[in-house]
Backbone as numpy.savetxt, mean C-alpha at the origin, in Angstrom:
# Nx Ny Nz CAx CAy CAz Cx Cy Cz
26.80 3.06 -0.74 25.88 2.05 -1.21 25.34 2.39 -2.59
26.18 2.71 -3.49 25.74 3.03 -4.83 25.70 1.83 -5.76
26.35 0.75 -5.38 26.42 -0.45 -6.20 25.08 -1.21 -6.14
24.49 -1.54 -7.32 23.22 -2.27 -7.32 23.28 -3.60 -6.56
24.42 -4.26 -6.55 24.55 -5.52 -5.82 24.41 -5.25 -4.31
25.01 -4.15 -3.85 24.89 -3.78 -2.44 23.45 -3.46 -2.08
22.74 -2.75 -2.95 21.33 -2.42 -2.71 20.50 -3.68 -2.63
20.76 -4.62 -3.53 20.01 -5.87 -3.55 20.25 -6.65 -2.26
21.47 -6.70 -1.83 21.79 -7.43 -0.60 21.19 -6.73 0.62
21.20 -5.41 0.64 20.56 -4.67 1.74 19.06 -4.95 1.77
18.44 -5.01 0.61 17.01 -5.32 0.50 16.73 -6.72 1.06
17.59 -7.66 0.72 17.42 -9.04 1.21 17.61 -9.11 2.73
18.61 -8.41 3.25 18.84 -8.42 4.71 17.65 -7.81 5.45
17.13 -6.71 4.95 15.99 -6.07 5.59 14.74 -6.96 5.49
14.57 -7.63 4.37 13.46 -8.58 4.23 13.55 -9.66 5.30
14.73 -10.24 5.45 14.94 -11.30 6.44 14.66 -10.77 7.85
15.08 -9.55 8.12 14.88 -8.98 9.46 13.40 -8.74 9.76
12.68 -8.13 8.81 11.26 -7.84 9.03 10.47 -9.14 9.07
10.76 -10.06 8.17 10.04 -11.34 8.15 10.33 -12.15 9.41
11.46 -11.92 10.03 11.83 -12.65 11.24 11.26 -12.07 12.52
10.45 -11.04 12.40 9.84 -10.43 13.58 8.98 -11.47 14.27
9.33 -11.84 15.48 8.69 -12.96 16.18 7.63 -12.55 17.19
7.21 -11.34 17.21 6.19 -10.90 18.17 4.92 -11.75 18.01
4.43 -12.34 19.10 3.18 -13.13 19.01 2.01 -12.28 18.50
1.97 -11.02 18.90 0.91 -10.13 18.44 0.99 -9.95 16.92
2.19 -9.71 16.42 2.37 -9.56 14.97 2.02 -10.84 14.24
2.41 -11.97 14.78 2.16 -13.26 14.12 0.66 -13.56 14.05
-0.13 -13.05 15.02 -1.58 -13.25 14.99 -2.29 -12.16 14.22
-1.81 -10.91 14.36 -2.53 -9.76 13.80 -2.24 -9.52 12.32
-1.00 -9.63 11.91 -0.64 -9.31 10.52 -1.35 -10.19 9.49
-1.50 -11.49 9.71 -2.26 -12.27 8.73 -3.73 -11.83 8.62
-4.32 -11.41 9.73 -5.71 -10.90 9.69 -5.76 -9.60 8.90
-4.76 -8.76 9.08 -4.69 -7.51 8.33 -4.51 -7.80 6.84
-3.68 -8.78 6.51 -3.50 -9.15 5.11 -4.84 -9.56 4.49
-5.60 -10.34 5.22 -6.90 -10.78 4.72 -7.84 -9.59 4.51
-7.83 -8.66 5.44 -8.69 -7.47 5.31 -8.26 -6.58 4.15
-6.96 -6.50 3.90 -6.46 -5.63 2.83 -6.58 -6.28 1.45
-6.74 -7.60 1.42 -6.85 -8.31 0.14 -8.05 -7.79 -0.65
-7.85 -7.54 -1.91 -8.89 -7.00 -2.81 -9.43 -5.66 -2.30
-8.62 -4.93 -1.56 -8.92 -3.58 -1.04 -10.16 -3.52 -0.15
-10.57 -4.66 0.45 -11.75 -4.67 1.33 -11.62 -3.66 2.46
-10.43 -3.56 3.05 -10.22 -2.66 4.17 -10.52 -1.21 3.78
-10.10 -0.81 2.59 -10.27 0.58 2.17 -11.70 0.86 1.74
-12.38 -0.13 1.17 -13.80 0.04 0.86 -14.59 0.20 2.16
-14.24 -0.57 3.19 -14.91 -0.44 4.49 -14.62 0.92 5.12
-13.38 1.36 5.03 -13.03 2.67 5.57 -13.83 3.77 4.86
-13.98 3.64 3.55 -14.76 4.62 2.79 -16.22 4.61 3.23
-16.77 3.42 3.45 -18.16 3.31 3.89 -18.36 3.97 5.26
-17.43 3.74 6.17 -17.51 4.35 7.50 -17.39 5.87 7.38
-16.45 6.34 6.58 -16.30 7.79 6.39 -17.58 8.41 5.84
-18.13 7.77 4.82 -19.34 8.31 4.18 -20.52 8.30 5.14
-20.64 7.25 5.95 -21.77 7.14 6.87 -21.63 8.06 8.07
-20.41 8.24 8.56 -20.21 8.98 9.81 -19.79 10.42 9.64
-19.36 10.81 8.46 -18.74 12.11 8.33 -19.51 13.17 7.57
-20.77 12.92 7.25 -21.53 13.92 6.52 -20.91 14.19 5.16
-21.02 15.44 4.72 -20.47 15.82 3.41 -18.96 15.64 3.39
-18.30 16.03 4.46 -16.84 15.88 4.52 -16.45 14.40 4.42
-17.20 13.53 5.09 -16.92 12.10 5.05 -17.15 11.51 3.68
-18.21 11.95 3.01 -18.48 11.46 1.66 -17.40 11.92 0.69
-16.99 13.16 0.84 -15.92 13.70 -0.01 -14.62 12.94 0.22
-14.29 12.68 1.49 -13.07 11.94 1.82 -13.15 10.52 1.27
-14.33 9.89 1.38 -14.49 8.52 0.90 -14.29 8.45 -0.62
-14.91 9.37 -1.34 -14.77 9.37 -2.80 -13.32 9.66 -3.20
-12.72 10.64 -2.54 -11.32 10.96 -2.84 -10.42 9.77 -2.53
-10.64 9.13 -1.37 -9.84 7.97 -1.00 -9.95 6.84 -2.01
-11.17 6.56 -2.44 -11.36 5.49 -3.42 -10.73 5.85 -4.76
-10.79 7.14 -5.13 -10.14 7.56 -6.38 -8.63 7.41 -6.27
-8.06 7.82 -5.14 -6.62 7.67 -4.93 -6.20 6.21 -4.94
-7.00 5.38 -4.28 -6.73 3.94 -4.26 -6.79 3.36 -5.67
-7.82 3.71 -6.40 -7.99 3.18 -7.76 -6.86 3.59 -8.69
-6.49 4.86 -8.62 -5.37 5.32 -9.46 -4.07 4.63 -9.09
-3.85 4.45 -7.79 -2.62 3.80 -7.33 -2.57 2.34 -7.79
-3.70 1.66 -7.69 -3.74 0.27 -8.16 -3.51 0.18 -9.66
-4.13 1.07 -10.39 -3.97 1.07 -11.84 -2.50 1.29 -12.21
-1.88 2.28 -11.62 -0.49 2.58 -11.94 0.45 1.45 -11.50
0.24 0.94 -10.29 1.16 -0.09 -9.79 0.95 -1.43 -10.47
-0.31 -1.86 -10.57 -0.58 -3.21 -11.06 -0.67 -3.31 -12.58
-1.29 -2.33 -13.21 -1.51 -2.43 -14.66 -0.37 -1.83 -15.47
0.42 -0.97 -14.84 1.52 -0.34 -15.58 2.87 -0.84 -15.07
3.21 -0.51 -13.83 4.56 -0.79 -13.33 4.89 -2.28 -13.28
3.97 -3.10 -12.80 4.25 -4.54 -12.73 4.45 -5.13 -14.12
3.86 -4.51 -15.13 4.04 -4.99 -16.50 5.39 -4.57 -17.08
5.91 -3.47 -16.58 7.18 -2.95 -17.09 8.40 -3.56 -16.40
8.22 -3.97 -15.14 9.36 -4.46 -14.37 8.99 -5.79 -13.74
9.56 -6.86 -14.23 9.26 -8.20 -13.74 10.29 -8.58 -12.68
9.86 -8.62 -11.45 10.74 -8.99 -10.35 10.14 -10.17 -9.61
10.95 -11.16 -9.35 10.49 -12.34 -8.62 10.24 -11.97 -7.16
9.28 -12.64 -6.56 8.99 -12.46 -5.14 10.17 -12.98 -4.32
10.29 -12.52 -3.07 11.39 -13.04 -2.23 11.30 -14.56 -2.13
12.43 -15.24 -2.23 12.40 -16.71 -2.14 11.97 -17.15 -0.74
11.26 -18.27 -0.66 10.77 -18.75 0.62 11.90 -18.99 1.61
13.08 -19.37 1.12 14.22 -19.59 2.00 14.68 -18.33 2.71
14.30 -17.17 2.21 14.68 -15.90 2.83 13.76 -15.56 4.01
12.62 -16.21 4.07 11.62 -15.92 5.09 11.76 -16.96 6.20
12.11 -16.51 7.42 12.45 -17.47 8.47 11.26 -18.07 9.24
10.05 -17.96 8.71 8.90 -18.57 9.38 8.12 -19.41 8.37
7.19 -20.17 8.89 6.44 -21.11 8.04 5.13 -20.54 7.53
4.89 -19.26 7.72 3.62 -18.64 7.33 3.64 -18.09 5.91
4.55 -18.54 5.08 4.62 -18.07 3.71 3.53 -18.78 2.92
2.58 -18.01 2.46 1.46 -18.55 1.70 1.82 -18.55 0.22
1.09 -19.32 -0.57 1.33 -19.25 -2.01 1.17 -17.80 -2.48
2.12 -17.36 -3.25 2.12 -15.96 -3.69 1.80 -15.88 -5.16
1.28 -14.75 -5.57 0.93 -14.62 -6.99 2.16 -14.69 -7.88
1.91 -14.99 -9.13 3.00 -15.04 -10.11 3.35 -13.66 -10.64
2.56 -12.66 -10.28 2.82 -11.31 -10.77 4.13 -10.78 -10.21
4.61 -9.73 -10.82 5.85 -9.10 -10.39 5.73 -8.62 -8.94
6.80 -8.73 -8.23 6.85 -8.26 -6.84 6.92 -6.73 -6.78
7.41 -6.12 -7.86 7.67 -4.68 -7.87 6.64 -3.95 -8.71
5.97 -2.98 -8.14 5.91 -2.51 -6.76 4.79 -3.22 -6.00
4.67 -2.91 -4.71 3.59 -3.48 -3.90 2.28 -2.74 -4.19
1.35 -3.43 -4.83 0.04 -2.85 -5.11 -0.77 -2.63 -3.85
-0.63 -3.52 -2.85 -1.34 -3.34 -1.59 -0.91 -2.03 -0.92
0.39 -1.80 -0.90 0.91 -0.59 -0.27 0.50 0.64 -1.06
0.58 0.57 -2.37 0.17 1.71 -3.21 -1.29 2.06 -2.95
-2.16 1.05 -2.90 -3.58 1.29 -2.65 -3.81 1.90 -1.27
-3.13 1.38 -0.25 -3.29 1.87 1.11 -2.86 3.33 1.24
-1.70 3.64 0.70 -1.19 5.01 0.78 -2.00 5.94 -0.12
-2.36 5.50 -1.31 -3.19 6.31 -2.21 -4.51 6.68 -1.57
-5.17 5.72 -0.93 -6.43 5.98 -0.25 -6.23 7.01 0.86
-5.25 6.77 1.70 -5.02 7.61 2.88 -4.65 9.03 2.51
-3.75 9.20 1.57 -3.30 10.55 1.18 -4.43 11.31 0.50
-5.17 10.65 -0.37 -6.28 11.34 -1.06 -7.37 11.74 -0.08
-7.71 10.84 0.85 -8.76 11.14 1.83 -8.34 12.27 2.77
-7.05 12.40 3.02 -6.56 13.43 3.94 -6.88 14.85 3.47
-7.03 15.03 2.18 -7.36 16.36 1.68 -8.72 16.83 2.14
-9.66 15.91 2.34 -11.01 16.27 2.75 -11.23 16.10 4.26
-10.58 15.10 4.84 -10.79 14.82 6.26 -9.49 14.31 6.88
-8.62 15.23 7.28 -7.31 14.84 7.80 -7.38 13.91 9.01
-8.33 14.13 9.91 -8.42 13.29 11.10 -8.73 11.84 10.77
-9.67 11.62 9.89 -10.01 10.25 9.49 -8.85 9.61 8.74
-8.18 10.39 7.92 -7.03 9.85 7.18 -5.89 9.50 8.13
-5.74 10.26 9.21 -4.71 9.94 10.20 -4.98 8.58 10.83
-6.26 8.27 11.06 -6.62 6.95 11.57 -6.28 5.88 10.53
-6.53 6.17 9.25 -6.23 5.22 8.17 -4.74 5.02 7.98
-3.94 5.98 8.39 -2.49 5.88 8.21 -1.90 4.72 9.01
-2.52 4.38 10.14 -2.00 3.29 10.96 -2.13 1.95 10.22
-3.34 1.56 9.77 -3.38 0.30 9.02 -2.63 0.37 7.69
-2.53 1.54 7.08 -1.76 1.65 5.84 -0.29 1.31 6.09
0.27 1.83 7.17 1.66 1.52 7.51 1.81 0.04 7.86
0.84 -0.51 8.57 0.91 -1.92 8.93 0.77 -2.84 7.72
-0.01 -2.43 6.73 -0.11 -3.20 5.49 1.27 -3.26 4.84
1.98 -2.15 4.82 3.32 -2.12 4.23 4.25 -3.08 4.97
4.21 -3.07 6.28 5.04 -3.99 7.07 4.64 -5.44 6.81
3.33 -5.68 6.77 2.84 -7.04 6.55 3.31 -7.61 5.22
3.38 -6.79 4.17 3.78 -7.29 2.85 5.20 -7.84 2.89
6.06 -7.24 3.70 7.43 -7.74 3.84 7.45 -8.92 4.82
6.74 -8.79 5.93 6.73 -9.85 6.94 6.22 -11.17 6.37
5.24 -11.11 5.48 4.66 -12.32 4.91 5.53 -12.92 3.80
6.53 -12.18 3.35 7.39 -12.65 2.27 6.85 -12.36 0.89
5.80 -11.55 0.80 5.22 -11.22 -0.49 6.05 -10.19 -1.26
6.78 -9.35 -0.53 7.53 -8.26 -1.17 8.84 -7.98 -0.45
9.73 -7.39 -1.18 10.94 -6.81 -0.61 10.60 -5.41 -0.09
11.39 -4.87 0.83 11.14 -3.50 1.30 11.16 -2.47 0.16
12.01 -2.65 -0.84 12.04 -1.70 -1.95 10.75 -1.75 -2.76
10.09 -2.90 -2.83 8.79 -2.99 -3.50 7.76 -2.16 -2.75
7.80 -2.27 -1.43 6.87 -1.54 -0.57 7.14 -0.03 -0.66
8.42 0.35 -0.66 8.77 1.77 -0.78 8.27 2.33 -2.11
8.44 1.59 -3.19 7.95 2.05 -4.49 6.43 2.15 -4.49
5.75 1.19 -3.88 4.30 1.26 -3.77 3.86 2.48 -2.98
4.58 2.80 -1.91 4.26 3.98 -1.11 4.43 5.27 -1.92
5.48 5.34 -2.72 5.71 6.52 -3.56 4.57 6.66 -4.59
4.17 5.55 -5.18 3.06 5.59 -6.15 1.78 6.04 -5.45
1.50 5.50 -4.27 0.32 5.90 -3.52 0.35 7.37 -3.14
1.51 7.84 -2.72 1.65 9.26 -2.37 1.40 10.14 -3.59
1.98 9.78 -4.71 1.82 10.59 -5.93 0.37 10.61 -6.40
-0.27 9.44 -6.43 -1.66 9.41 -6.91 -2.60 10.07 -5.91
-2.33 9.90 -4.62 -3.15 10.56 -3.61 -3.07 12.07 -3.72
-1.86 12.58 -3.91 -1.69 14.04 -4.07 -2.33 14.53 -5.37
-2.24 13.74 -6.41 -2.87 14.11 -7.68 -4.39 14.21 -7.52
-4.98 13.26 -6.82 -6.43 13.32 -6.57 -6.77 14.56 -5.75
-5.97 14.86 -4.75 -6.23 16.04 -3.92 -6.15 17.33 -4.72
-5.26 17.38 -5.70 -5.07 18.60 -6.50 -5.97 18.66 -7.72
-6.55 17.54 -8.11 -7.27 17.50 -9.39 -8.46 18.45 -9.48
-9.28 18.68 -8.43 -10.37 19.66 -8.60 -9.84 21.05 -8.96
-8.77 21.47 -8.31 -8.18 22.78 -8.63 -7.59 22.82 -10.02
-6.96 21.72 -10.42 -6.39 21.67 -11.76 -7.49 21.73 -12.82
-8.58 21.04 -12.59 -9.69 21.06 -13.55 -10.33 22.44 -13.66
-10.54 23.08 -12.51 -11.18 24.41 -12.51 -10.29 25.41 -13.24
-8.98 25.35 -13.05 -8.09 26.30 -13.72 -8.07 26.12 -15.22
-8.37 24.92 -15.71 -8.30 24.67 -17.14 -9.65 24.70 -17.84
-10.70 24.99 -17.10 -12.01 25.13 -17.76 -12.11 26.50 -18.43
-12.82 26.57 -19.56 -12.91 27.86 -20.26 -13.75 28.86 -19.50
């Protein structure tokens, strides 16, 4: 599968398969999750719960998570989407009627997925247990982006890589700063 045409077709087939998931639970739950994840509301709420319930560790995890989320959004939305203009999956590729109007921005990468993974990975450095709980909705956000027809799986994978990288950078940044101080 080294041919770009083969990769594109595999991406389209996987999009059709995920979007065709007919589970009644998924059809009811995923749109609610999309609404919660819109404008990063879900991650701001998770940060508030961490800060309120987790003492110093929770506050540290919340700040780290928000920093990871912010960096991931900046890199995915303000940089990558500007460099690579990819059209969203065509509505004909999505086998259900729940395709909502989608933004005109580039499909590549998924900013929702980048934010979700960035938050979760960064928060894990301070509070692994809370981040493990966040990993479930983060993974579901990634699935929802394909199921709703907003992104191809490769967009979601790229968003996850961006989130992972920015989350790890946030986790390492205090040590990096201390080593470079005079």
